[in-house]
BAMIKOL-100776 format. One record per residue: x, z, y of N, C-alpha, C, CB in turn. Coordinates in steps of 0.05 Angstrom, whole numbers, padded with zeros to 5 digits, always signed. Glycine has a CB too. Example, Ala and Ser with C-alpha at 12.3 -4.5 7.8 and 13.67 -1.06 7.14 Angstrom:
BEGIN
+00264+00156-00114+00246+00156-00090+00264+00156-00066+00226+00181-00089+00257+00142-00045+00273+00143-00021+00258+00157+00001+00282+00114-00012
This chain:
BEGIN
+02178+02134+02385+02197+02143+02365+02182+02156+02342+02218+02162+02378+02195+02156+02319+02183+02170+02296+02189+02200+02297+02195+02158+02270+02177+02214+02279+02181+02243+02278+02210+02250+02272+02163+02255+02257+02225+02232+02260+02253+02237+02253+02272+02231+02276+02261+02222+02228+02261+02223+02299+02278+02215+02322+02296+02192+02315+02294+02238+02332+02285+02173+02300+02300+02149+02292+02302+02130+02316+02287+02135+02268+02322+02112+02316+02325+02093+02338+02307+02069+02336+02354+02084+02339+02286+02071+02320+02268+02048+02317+02240+02058+02309+02279+02028+02295+02221+02041+02312+02194+02045+02301+02187+02021+02284+02173+02049+02324+02167+02025+02267+02157+02002+02251+02127+02001+02256+02164+02006+02220+02118+01980+02268+02090+01977+02275+02072+01981+02251+02085+01950+02288+02053+01999+02253+02034+02003+02232+02042+02024+02212+02029+01978+02217+02065+02036+02215+02075+02056+02196+02084+02081+02212+02098+02045+02179+02078+02105+02200+02088+02130+02212+02108+02141+02192+02064+02150+02217+02133+02142+02200+02154+02151+02182+02154+02182+02181+02182+02141+02191+02154+02193+02156+02151+02221+02152+02178+02235+02147+02132+02227+02129+02194+02224+02128+02219+02236+02121+02236+02216+02106+02215+02262+02105+02262+02223+02104+02280+02206+02089+02279+02213+02060+02309+02208+02100+02278+02192+02043+02277+02196+02014+02305+02192+02002+02258+02177+02001+02321+02174+02013+02347+02169+02001+02364+02152+02019+02343+02155+01974+02390+02153+02015+02409+02139+02031+02429+02125+02013+02423+02158+02051+02432+02099+02016+02451+02084+02000+02471+02070+02018+02437+02065+01982+02488+02054+02005+02508+02040+02020+02497+02018+02037+02528+02029+02001+02475+02006+02029+02463+01984+02043+02438+01990+02058+02457+01962+02024+02425+02012+02051+02398+02016+02063+02391+02046+02061+02377+01999+02049+02371+02053+02077+02359+02079+02077+02330+02076+02070+02363+02094+02104+02320+02094+02052+02292+02093+02044+02277+02117+02056+02289+02093+02013+02254+02111+02068+02238+02132+02081+02211+02133+02068+02236+02127+02111+02199+02157+02069+02171+02160+02062+02155+02156+02088+02165+02188+02050+02134+02140+02086+02118+02134+02110+02088+02132+02102+02128+02108+02123+02072+02134+02122+02043+02129+02119+02037+02102+02130+02026+02151+02133+02024+02085+02114+02015+02059+02125+01988+02065+02138+02011+02038+02101+01988+02064+02165+01965+02074+02180+01939+02059+02175+01972+02073+02209+01941+02033+02170+01916+02017+02167+01901+02025+02142+01923+01988+02166+01916+02034+02121+01903+02041+02095+01905+02071+02089+01916+02025+02073+01920+02086+02105+01923+02114+02100+01937+02121+02074+01896+02127+02100+01955+02103+02065+01969+02109+02040+01998+02113+02044+01965+02085+02020+02010+02129+02026+02039+02134+02027+02054+02110+02016+02046+02160+02012+02076+02102+02029+02092+02080+02019+02122+02088+02023+02086+02054+02035+02139+02074+02009+02168+02077+02013+02177+02053+02030+02184+02078+01986+02192+02059+02051+02202+02038+02069+02232+02037+02067+02194+02044+02099+02242+02013+02059+02271+02009+02056+02281+01994+02081+02278+01995+02030+02298+02007+02096+02309+01994+02120+02339+01988+02115+02306+02013+02145+02346+01963+02118+02374+01955+02113+02392+01966+02135+02376+01925+02111+02416+01973+02126+02436+01985+02145+02443+01965+02167+02461+01993+02130+02448+01976+02191+02454+01960+02214+02482+01962+02224+02435+01967+02236+02500+01972+02206+02528+01975+02215+02541+01948+02222+02545+01988+02192+02532+01928+02208+02542+01901+02214+02518+01882+02217+02561+01891+02192+02514+01872+02240+02490+01856+02245+02492+01830+02229+02487+01849+02275+02472+01825+02212+02472+01800+02196+02466+01776+02214+02452+01802+02173+02475+01753+02205+02469+01728+02220+02440+01721+02217+02487+01705+02210+02430+01704+02235+02402+01696+02233+02396+01682+02206+02395+01676+02256+02416+01667+02196+02413+01653+02171+02410+01673+02148+02437+01635+02165+02426+01695+02149+02425+01715+02128+02399+01730+02129+02449+01734+02131+02390+01736+02153+02364+01750+02157+02342+01732+02145+02359+01756+02187+02342+01707+02152+02321+01689+02142+02322+01687+02111+02325+01661+02154+02346+01687+02100+02349+01685+02071+02338+01710+02058+02379+01681+02063+02344+01734+02070+02334+01759+02059+02303+01759+02060+02344+01783+02075+02292+01751+02083+02262+01751+02085+02250+01732+02065+02254+01744+02114+02261+01709+02062+02251+01690+02042+02252+01701+02014+02265+01663+02044+02275+01713+02007+02278+01723+01980+02261+01748+01975+02307+01729+01974+02257+01764+01996+02239+01787+01993+02211+01778+01987+02239+01804+02019+02203+01756+02000+02177+01745+01994+02175+01734+01965+02170+01722+02014+02198+01723+01956+02199+01713+01928+02195+01736+01909+02226+01699+01922+02209+01758+01914+02207+01782+01897+02179+01793+01898+02228+01803+01905+02167+01791+01922+02139+01801+01925+02120+01787+01907+02130+01799+01954+02128+01763+01898+02111+01747+01880+02116+01754+01851+02115+01718+01884+02135+01772+01846+02140+01781+01818+02118+01801+01810+02168+01793+01815+02096+01790+01803+02073+01807+01796+02075+01815+01766+02046+01791+01801+02086+01838+01762+02091+01847+01735+02087+01877+01734+02120+01840+01725+02075+01888+01712+02069+01917+01711+02094+01934+01710+02052+01922+01688+02117+01923+01704+02141+01939+01703+02162+01931+01724+02154+01936+01676+02152+01919+01746+02169+01914+01770+02155+01927+01794+02173+01883+01774+02171+01942+01809+02160+01954+01834+02153+01932+01853+02179+01974+01846+02129+01932+01863+02121+01910+01881+02130+01915+01910+02090+01907+01881+02130+01894+01926+02136+01896+01954+02110+01891+01969+02159+01875+01963+02103+01909+01987+02079+01906+02003+02083+01888+02027+02068+01933+02012+02105+01892+02041+02109+01880+02067+02138+01876+02073+02095+01897+02089+02145+01856+02089+02173+01853+02097+02172+01845+02127+02187+01830+02081+02191+01856+02142+02191+01850+02171+02215+01862+02185+02165+01860+02184+02212+01865+02211+02233+01876+02228+02224+01902+02241+02242+01855+02248+02242+01921+02244+02236+01945+02260+02237+01937+02290+02257+01967+02254+02230+01957+02306+02229+01952+02335+02256+01944+02347+02218+01976+02349+02278+01952+02333+02305+01945+02343+02318+01923+02326+02323+01969+02343+02301+01909+02310+02310+01885+02296+02321+01888+02268+02331+01872+02312+02322+01913+02257+02331+01917+02230+02310+01907+02210+02338+01946+02225+02320+01896+02188+02302+01885+02167+02292+01908+02150+02316+01864+02150+02267+01907+02143+02256+01928+02125+02236+01915+02106+02242+01951+02141+02231+01929+02084+02208+01922+02067+02196+01947+02057+02216+01903+02044+02170+01946+02051+02156+01969+02041+02147+01966+02012+02131+01975+02059+02146+01988+01998+02140+01989+01970+02121+02012+01964+02166+01990+01952+02109+02013+01941+02093+02037+01933+02112+02061+01932+02079+02033+01906+02101+02084+01939+02115+02109+01936+02110+02120+01908+02106+02130+01958+02133+02123+01893+02131+02132+01866+02145+02159+01863+02144+02111+01846+02130+02181+01862+02142+02207+01864+02151+02219+01838+02122+02225+01876+02150+02204+01816+02156+02216+01790+02185+02214+01781+02139+02204+01769+02202+02207+01800+02231+02207+01794+02240+02182+01780+02237+02231+01776+02266+02182+01774+02278+02158+01762+02289+02165+01734+02300+02146+01780+02298+02144+01720+02307+02146+01692+02332+02163+01689+02311+02119+01680+02348+02166+01710+02373+02181+01708+02368+02211+01704+02390+02177+01733+02343+02220+01710+02336+02248+01706+02322+02254+01680+02319+02257+01730+02320+02233+01663+02306+02237+01637+02326+02238+01615+02286+02213+01633+02322+02257+01597+02338+02260+01573+02322+02250+01549+02348+02289+01568+02328+02226+01539+02313+02214+01517+02329+02212+01491+02303+02187+01525+02351+02227+01489+02368+02224+01466+02354+02230+01440+02392+02243+01468+02335+02248+01440+02320+02256+01416+02293+02242+01414+02316+02285+01415+02290+02221+01431+02264+02206+01431+02269+02176+01429+02248+02213+01456+02280+02167+01406+02286+02138+01404+02261+02120+01408+02298+02132+01377+02237+02130+01401+02213+02114+01405+02209+02110+01435+02189+02128+01392+02214+02131+01451+02211+02128+01480+02232+02110+01491+02211+02156+01494+02257+02112+01481+02278+02093+01489+02269+02065+01484+02304+02099+01474+02258+02060+01461+02248+02033+01454+02227+02024+01475+02236+02033+01426+02209+02041+01482+02188+02034+01501+02200+02027+01528+02168+02057+01504+02219+02043+01537+02231+02039+01564+02247+02013+01564+02248+02063+01571+02264+02009+01544+02281+01986+01544+02264+01960+01541+02302+01988+01521+02244+01962+01525+02226+01939+01522+02212+01932+01548+02205+01944+01500+02203+01953+01563+02190+01948+01588+02209+01935+01608+02179+01975+01600+02234+01944+01608+02254+01933+01627+02261+01905+01619+02278+01951+01628+02263+01899+01593+02269+01872+01585+02246+01853+01593+02273+01871+01554+02221+01863+01591+02198+01846+01599+02200+01841+01629+02172+01860+01592+02207+01862+01645+02210+01858+01674+02232+01838+01680+02217+01885+01687+02254+01839+01666+02276+01820+01671+02268+01792+01663+02301+01829+01656+02252+01789+01642+02243+01763+01634+02227+01750+01657+02225+01765+01609+02210+01766+01670+02194+01756+01692+02212+01748+01716+02174+01778+01701+02231+01765+01723+02249+01759+01745+02266+01734+01739+02268+01783+01751+02277+01733+01715+02294+01710+01708+02279+01684+01708+02308+01715+01681+02254+01685+01700+02237+01661+01701+02234+01650+01729+02210+01667+01689+02235+01669+01749+02233+01660+01777+02261+01655+01789+02219+01682+01793+02282+01655+01772+02308+01649+01782+02322+01672+01797+02307+01626+01800+02313+01697+01791+02324+01720+01805+02340+01737+01785+02301+01737+01817+02365+01743+01792+02382+01760+01777+02384+01787+01792+02411+01747+01772+02378+01809+01778+02376+01834+01792+02404+01844+01801+02364+01855+01774+02424+01844+01784+02452+01851+01789+02457+01881+01791+02461+01838+01813+02437+01898+01789+02442+01927+01791+02423+01943+01773+02440+01937+01821+02420+01934+01748+02403+01948+01729+02417+01974+01721+02397+01930+01705+02405+01996+01727+02416+02023+01721+02394+02043+01722+02440+02031+01740+02397+02066+01710+02375+02086+01709+02364+02094+01736+02384+02111+01694+02381+02095+01756+02372+02103+01783+02352+02083+01794+02395+02107+01802+02353+02058+01784+02335+02037+01794+02311+02033+01776+02350+02012+01797+02306+02053+01759+02281+02052+01742+02264+02076+01751+02288+02053+01711+02242+02070+01763+02224+02091+01773+02199+02093+01755+02216+02086+01802+02186+02116+01757+02162+02121+01740+02137+02124+01757+02166+02145+01722+02116+02110+01749+02091+02112+01764+02074+02136+01755+02075+02086+01761+02050+02138+01766+02033+02161+01760+02026+02163+01730+02007+02159+01776+02027+02141+01716+02021+02141+01687+02046+02143+01671+02006+02115+01680+02069+02148+01684+02095+02151+01671+02105+02125+01659+02093+02173+01650+02097+02104+01670+02107+02078+01662+02133+02071+01677+02086+02055+01666+02153+02060+01664+02178+02053+01678+02175+02027+01694+02201+02050+01658+02185+02027+01718+02184+02003+01735+02212+01998+01746+02164+02007+01759+02221+01973+01743+02247+01965+01754+02245+01962+01784+02257+01938+01740+02263+01974+01798+02263+01975+01827+02289+01965+01839+02256+02003+01838+02290+01963+01865+02314+01958+01881+02327+01931+01874+02334+01980+01876+02314+01910+01884+02326+01884+01882+02342+01878+01907+02304+01862+01878+02353+01899+01919+02367+01896+01945+02392+01880+01944+02373+01923+01956+02404+01877+01920+02428+01859+01918+02423+01836+01899+02453+01876+01910+02397+01830+01895+02390+01809+01876+02401+01782+01885+02360+01808+01873+02403+01765+01866+02414+01738+01870+02392+01718+01863+02440+01733+01853+02389+01698+01879+02370+01678+01871+02383+01655+01857+02355+01667+01896+02368+01636+01848+02379+01615+01830+02399+01597+01844+02357+01598+01819+02400+01598+01870+02420+01581+01884+02448+01594+01884+02411+01577+01913+02449+01620+01874+02474+01633+01872+02483+01646+01898+02495+01615+01864+02465+01646+01919+02472+01659+01944+02464+01688+01944+02460+01644+01968+02481+01705+01956+02474+01733+01956+02455+01739+01979+02499+01750+01959+02443+01762+01977+02427+01772+01999+02445+01787+02019+02404+01791+01989+02433+01804+02035+02449+01819+02055+02468+01838+02041+02430+01835+02073+02494+01831+02042+02514+01847+02028+02541+01842+02041+02515+01840+01998+02560+01858+02036+02587+01855+02047+02601+01831+02035+02603+01881+02044+02613+01815+02051+02627+01791+02041+02652+01800+02026+02635+01773+02064+02657+01786+02003+02681+01792+01988+02680+01817+01971+02704+01794+02006+02657+01829+01969+02655+01854+01954+02646+01849+01926+02637+01874+01969+02654+01866+01908+02643+01865+01881+02617+01882+01882+02663+01877+01859+02595+01869+01875+02569+01881+01879+02559+01893+01852+02549+01861+01890+02547+01916+01854+02536+01929+01830+02547+01957+01826+02540+01912+01806+02541+01968+01803+02551+01995+01797+02570+01993+01773+02527+02015+01790+02594+02002+01776+02616+01996+01757+02609+02004+01729+02641+02010+01765+02595+02027+01725+02588+02036+01698+02570+02017+01683+02575+02062+01700+02556+02000+01697+02536+01982+01684+02542+01953+01688+02508+01988+01696+02565+01946+01699+02572+01919+01705+02580+01903+01680+02595+01918+01724+02571+01878+01679+02581+01860+01658+02610+01853+01664+02563+01835+01656+02625+01844+01644+02653+01835+01649+02655+01814+01671+02665+01825+01624+02637+01794+01671+02638+01773+01691+02631+01784+01719+02619+01750+01684+02614+01804+01720+02607+01816+01746+02631+01832+01756+02582+01835+01743+02645+01846+01738+02669+01861+01746+02690+01843+01757+02679+01877+01723+02691+01818+01746+02712+01799+01756+02703+01784+01781+02717+01779+01734+02678+01788+01790+02668+01774+01813+02662+01745+01807+02688+01775+01835+02656+01739+01782+02649+01711+01774+02619+01706+01778+02658+01706+01745+02611+01680+01776+02583+01673+01778+02567+01687+01756+02579+01643+01777+02542+01695+01763+02525+01710+01745+02499+01695+01739+02519+01737+01756+02488+01701+01716+02461+01693+01710+02447+01716+01696+02460+01667+01692+02424+01711+01685+02408+01732+01673+02421+01747+01651+02382+01721+01664+02441+01735+01638+02454+01748+01615+02470+01773+01625+02472+01729+01601+02478+01772+01650+02492+01796+01662+02473+01819+01663+02503+01789+01689+02448+01814+01672+02428+01836+01672+02423+01847+01645+02401+01825+01684+02423+01830+01624+02418+01839+01597+02441+01856+01587+02414+01815+01578+02465+01850+01596+02488+01867+01590+02483+01895+01602+02515+01855+01601+02476+01896+01627+02471+01921+01641+02449+01937+01627+02463+01917+01670+02428+01923+01618+02407+01936+01603+02417+01947+01577+02383+01917+01598+02436+01933+01564+02448+01944+01540+02463+01970+01545+02467+01923+01528+02477+01971+01568+02491+01996+01576+02471+02018+01579+02507+01992+01602+02449+02012+01593+02427+02032+01597+02417+02042+01570+02404+02021+01614+02413+02023+01552+02403+02030+01525+02422+02049+01511+02398+02005+01509+02448+02042+01511+02468+02059+01498+02468+02087+01510+02496+02046+01501+02466+02088+01536+02466+02114+01549+02441+02131+01542+02468+02111+01580+02418+02118+01541+02394+02132+01534+02395+02143+01505+02369+02114+01537+02408+02128+01487+02409+02136+01459+02429+02158+01454+02417+02112+01442+02451+02159+01470+02473+02177+01465+02477+02199+01486+02498+02162+01461+02467+02194+01510+02473+02212+01532+02501+02207+01544+02471+02240+01523+02514+02186+01535+02541+02179+01544+02543+02150+01553+02562+02185+01522+02561+02144+01571+02566+02117+01578+02584+02104+01556+02580+02115+01606+02580+02078+01551+02597+02065+01531+02626+02062+01539+02586+02038+01524+02631+02060+01565+02659+02056+01575+02665+02076+01597+02662+02027+01585+02690+02086+01596+02698+02107+01614+02724+02099+01628+02702+02134+01599+02729+02113+01650+02754+02109+01665+02757+02129+01687+02755+02081+01676+02781+02132+01698+02786+02152+01718+02774+02144+01745+02815+02156+01721+02769+02119+01749+02757+02110+01774+02741+02084+01768+02778+02105+01796+02728+02073+01789+02711+02050+01786+02726+02026+01775+02698+02043+01812+02751+02022+01784+02767+02000+01774+02773+02003+01744+02793+01997+01790+02780+02028+01736+02786+02032+01708+02762+02028+01690+02797+02061+01704+02738+02036+01700+02714+02031+01685+02708+02001+01683+02690+02045+01699+02712+01986+01705+02708+01957+01705+02726+01944+01685+02712+01945+01733+02752+01953+01684+02771+01941+01665+02763+01948+01636+02799+01952+01671+02752+01972+01632+02743+01979+01605+02720+01960+01595+02733+02008+01604+02702+01953+01614+02681+01934+01606+02693+01907+01598+02662+01930+01630+02715+01900+01611+02728+01874+01605+02744+01875+01579+02746+01866+01628+02757+01898+01574+02778+01899+01553+02771+01915+01528+02803+01909+01564+02755+01936+01531+02751+01954+01509+02729+01944+01490+02743+01982+01519+02732+01950+01464+02712+01942+01444+02686+01958+01448+02722+01945+01415+02664+01946+01439+02638+01960+01440+02639+01985+01423+02615+01941+01432+02633+02008+01433+02635+02033+01418+02613+02034+01396+02633+02057+01436+02618+02051+01376+02599+02055+01354+02579+02076+01362+02614+02062+01328+02554+02072+01354+02533+02092+01358+02535+02113+01337+02505+02078+01358+02523+02137+01342+02521+02157+01321+02507+02146+01296+02507+02182+01331+02512+02157+01273+02500+02148+01248+02470+02148+01250+02510+02165+01225+02459+02168+01263+02430+02170+01265+02417+02147+01282+02422+02197+01277+02434+02132+01296+02424+02111+01313+02435+02084+01304+02430+02116+01343+02445+02082+01280+02459+02058+01271+02441+02033+01270+02472+02062+01244+02415+02037+01268+02396+02014+01268+02398+01999+01294+02368+02024+01263+02407+02013+01315+02409+02000+01342+02435+01985+01345+02406+02021+01363+02455+01989+01327+02482+01978+01332+02482+01947+01335+02500+01986+01310+02468+01932+01318+02469+01903+01323+02459+01894+01350+02452+01889+01301+02438+01908+01360+02428+01902+01387+02449+01908+01408+02402+01917+01392+02461+01932+01406+02481+01940+01425+02505+01921+01424+02490+01969+01420+02514+01914+01400+02537+01896+01398+02532+01869+01412+02543+01891+01368+02508+01859+01409+02502+01833+01421+02498+01835+01451+02478+01820+01408+02484+01856+01459+02479+01860+01488+02505+01864+01503+02460+01884+01492+02525+01878+01491+02550+01884+01505+02573+01865+01497+02557+01913+01499+02566+01842+01487+02587+01823+01481+02602+01815+01506+02575+01798+01467+02628+01812+01504+02644+01807+01528+02638+01780+01540+02674+01808+01521+02633+01760+01523+02627+01733+01533+02597+01729+01535+02640+01712+01515+02587+01718+01557+02558+01714+01560+02546+01697+01537+02552+01701+01586+02561+01677+01528+02551+01660+01507+02546+01674+01481+02570+01636+01502+02559+01698+01477+02556+01713+01452+02533+01734+01455+02582+01727+01446+02522+01736+01478+02500+01756+01482+02473+01744+01477+02501+01766+01511+02452+01760+01481+02425+01749+01482+02425+01729+01505+02404+01772+01486+02414+01706+01499+02413+01684+01519+02389+01686+01537+02413+01657+01505+02370+01704+01530+02347+01708+01547+02335+01735+01541+02325+01686+01542+02319+01745+01559+02306+01770+01555+02287+01769+01531+02290+01779+01580+02276+01745+01526+02258+01742+01503+02274+01746+01477+02246+01714+01503+02299+01737+01476+02315+01742+01452+02321+01772+01449+02342+01727+01454+02325+01786+01470+02330+01815+01468+02304+01829+01459+02339+01826+01496+02281+01820+01469+02256+01832+01460+02252+01828+01430+02233+01820+01476+02259+01805+01420+02257+01800+01391+02274+01819+01376+02264+01771+01384+02298+01825+01386+02316+01844+01372+02305+01872+01374+02344+01843+01385+02292+01879+01396+02280+01905+01398+02257+01908+01378+02269+01909+01427+02243+01886+01373+02222+01887+01353+02233+01894+01325+02206+01861+01352+02257+01884+01319+02270+01890+01294+02277+01919+01292+02295+01873+01289+02287+01930+01314+02295+01959+01314+02270+01976+01310+02309+01966+01341+02248+01968+01325+02224+01984+01325+02206+01979+01302+02209+01980+01350
């Protein structure tokens, strides 16, 4: 057993403490014993045992994501099963926090750097047929050099349109950052991620979310129905980018991350 008295062990890793708990998984800090390095271990929840097919799909897609060799994507070291059969994967341990704890409202140059880095990361993922589906500040971590890295592909979609380990019939993602088509539960492609990145960009520039509501459903409806809000006058140079990123119809948005990067070059 681990020091935390967990109901499982992971061969080759010594689990030290829990880092975070989400709806689908728990993340632990661990030592990789063979190399003596600290890693983050993400263990998928076991409340509902996934089918063998779903497990195989997760493992295959985790390996696909492990091939996303990009300086702004958190890498995956290893994927496997715990001693009691739960699926896990390991990642670098990044102790510098996430984007949700950064206030960049008075640093538009830094906002530009962060959004550009994330657009580059999404370009890499989309090229491999992977849609992230949960782009939000909490999923942007910073490395030792304070570079932003896109993390948590735990609900990512591959090009076949099949989901990973997730609850059937559920709307997946975070309501504040969902594209209109994601809020409706419709098929998604990379343009949905670019919408979410547009929401992140708006929030970084203003400190506010572009759409509000009394609950998750009300927020999702606002994404579908409400017009794109106006930025403060001091940030008006960003408005064309925000308008296009947050267009209600995917065909009216940036059609690729490369298009969004070109628009960022105009702003910067």
